[in-house]
N, C-alpha and C positions, 0 to 999 in steps of 0.2 A: 646333282642336288652338292657339287664340289665348293661352292658357295657357301651354302647353308652348312654343312660339315667347316671349314672355316673361319664360320663367323663364330661359330661356337665352343670352338678350339680356341680363338681370341677373345672371348668372354671368358670363357675358364680359368687360360694360364693364370692370371693375377691370383686365382685362390689354390691355387698349386694343383687341381685339376688337369692333370696330363696326358692323362691317357683316354682316348675317346676311338671309338668303332663303331658301325652301324649291320646290321642285316635287313634280309627284310621279315617282316613278323610269322609271315607263315615258317620259314626257317624253324623258327623258335616255336613256333605252335605244333607243328609235328614230332617236335625233338622233343618239346616235355608238354602234351597232352593234361596232363594234369593241374598245370597253371599257366592257363593260355593268356598269349596277351588279348587277345578278341573277346576273352572274359570282361576285359577291362577297361580296353574301346573299341567299341566293332570298325570303327573309323581306318583304326591306325593299320598302317600297309608296311614300317618301318619299325627297328626299335632302336635307340642312340646309346648306347652304355657309355659311362661315363665313369672315370675313374681316377688315382692316383697312383703313383710310382716313385716311390724315396722319399724323399725327406722333404719335400718342396711345401704341400700343402703344413703337413706338419707346422713349416716355417711362419707360413703365413695366418694359418690359426693362433700360431702364442702371440705374433704381432698383434693379430686381431684384438685377443684377449688383452693384452696392456693397453691398447683404447678405449678399452671396455670396460669400465669398474663393475666386480661383480658378477664378468664373464664364465671364471670358472664355476661360479658357486653355484653353477645354473644344474640342473639333474644329467643334463647330457649336453653340456658344452661343445662339442666335436660334430655331435649331429646337427645343433641349431644352425652353428657355422657353415655344415655341408648344407643346409636347405634354404639361408641366407643367398648363399652365392647361387642356387641354383636356383631358386624364382627371383631372386633382384638382377639378374646379371644373365642368365645362360636361357631360362625361358624369353625372357624381353627380346634376345636375339633372337628365337627362332620367333615369333610369333611375327617379327618383322619381316621377313621372309618372305611372309604371307603366308606359312603353318600353321596345321592346329595342330595342339601337342595337350598329353596329360604325363605326368609325373609319378613316380614309381618311386618309393626309397626302400631299402635292402634292412631300414631297423624303424621303421614304424610298424608294431606290431599289430594295431588294428585297420590298418593301412588295404590296399589291394598288393596282392605279392607277385613277384616274378619267382626262378629259380636261379638267381645270381651266378651262382656257380657256373652252369649250366649255360648260362647265358653269355660271360664270360670267356668259356671256351669256344660257344660256336659261335662268338662274333672275333675269334681271333685275338684276345687281348689276355689270353693265359690258359697254360696246358696243367692235368691232372700232376698231382706230388704224392709219393707214400707220409707227407708230415698233417696231411688234413688239409692243409689251404692251398691254394691254387697258385700258379708260379709264372712269372714272365720271361722272354729271352734275354732282354738286358736287367730289371730290377727282381728278377729272382722271386724269393716268395716276399719281395718289400711293395707290395699291390695295395690293394683294395677297393671296392667297385662302392662308390656311392650313389647313384641315383640311374634310373634307365629312363628314357624319354619316348614315350609314343606318339608318332608323326602319322599325317595323313600324306605322306610322299616317299618314292620309289627311293630307297638309299641302300649297297648294297655294299660297305665299304669295311672288310676286315680286319684286322689288326695282325701284326707279325708273328703271333705266336699261331698261328693256323697250324692245326696238328701237331702242334709241341708237345713234347714227354718225356722227359729228359731223364725220369729216373731210370730206367731199364739199364740205359746206357753209362747210367755216374759209374765211375770206377772205385769213388772212395767211400760212397754215401754216410760221409759223416755224423748228419743227423741222426742215425742209427746209436753211435757211440756217446751223442753229444746228450742224449734223451736218459735222465737219471732215473725214469721212469720205466726205462725199456718199453714204454709204448709205441716205439715205432719197428717195424720189419719191414723186410722186400722178401716177396712183394704183395706180403697183404698188406703193411701201409701202416694207418693209425689204429690202433686199440684204444677208443674212445670210452669204455667203461675203463680202464687202467687207468691212463691217461688222468681222467675225472678223480680218479681217486686216490692217486699220487698227490694230486694238486689241492685237496679240499682236504685229507690228511697229513699232509707234508707239505703247507704250505710255502714255507721258508724256503723249500728249492727253487719254485717257479714263479715266486711272486712277483718282480720283475721283466723275466722274460722268456720265452717258451726257450731254450734250451737248444732243444732241432731247427727250430726254425735257424735259430741264430747260427747253426753248424751249418745248415745247407750252403754248398757248395757256387749256387749262383748269388750271384749281383750282391757281394760283400759290400763292395764300395758303397751302395744306397741302401745299406741299412738304416731303420729307425735310430733316431737318436735316445738315449736312458729314460727321456723322463718320456717318451711319446710309447715305449716299449712298456713300462710301469703303466702307464694310462688305461691300454689296451688292458694287459691281464690282471686289472683291478677290475674291470669289467665284466672281462670274460668269469671272473671267480666265480661274481656277485649268478651270475644265470650258471655255472657249474654246482654251485652249493645249492642252488631250489632243486637242479637234478637227481642230485647226489642225495636228496633227502627225504627225493618224492619214492625214488627207483633202486638206487641201491642199499643206502641204510634201510630203508624199509622193507625191503628184500630178506636182506639178513637177518633181519628180527622174526624172521615170519617160523 
């Protein structure tokens, strides 16, 4: 199946989708029984995880948006760009090889679901961190998972982050001192309610970037550009506000 993976890499590269790994579906299902791949596709034998590391995808996205008037006024322009890349280029390459496939996205709320963070670790594309995001040996925290493709072919090709766990041996842990909310600690990790409350109640502090993520010593040369950081932070704040209103503010008023 080396030819299939190489075909996927070639078809994904123009869109900045430069992180690709594959594992047997049964390995994932045993580790995450609550979100099994075989509940989505009974014919799935492997899962191909596709993501991006560094700035290449944002560059491809902004170039695409510049060619398409009105693209940035879409509700989810980056997600739509991702879907166009996968459905328009990657999926045809897989089908041309003779494989059957089913696509799962992390950003579609009412669609089929996989645990992408666990899939990232199991497939060797990322390891855990104390800042609430997974990290890569080269790109550090500047990665994201964009799609998983279930295929009826046997592939076992994990990435370079298998068993990667950098935080216990990190000597600076500058992410901790960088967080204005004091929401990161070792070994306990990311304090979600503290982070979320600070983000909602003191929005200016973290409106344009996560300071803990920027403070991570891994992959600083691959840090997202400022406009991408602001894009992601703004969208994350929407979800945080909804959770804050329903879980934290309502609890305080009792």
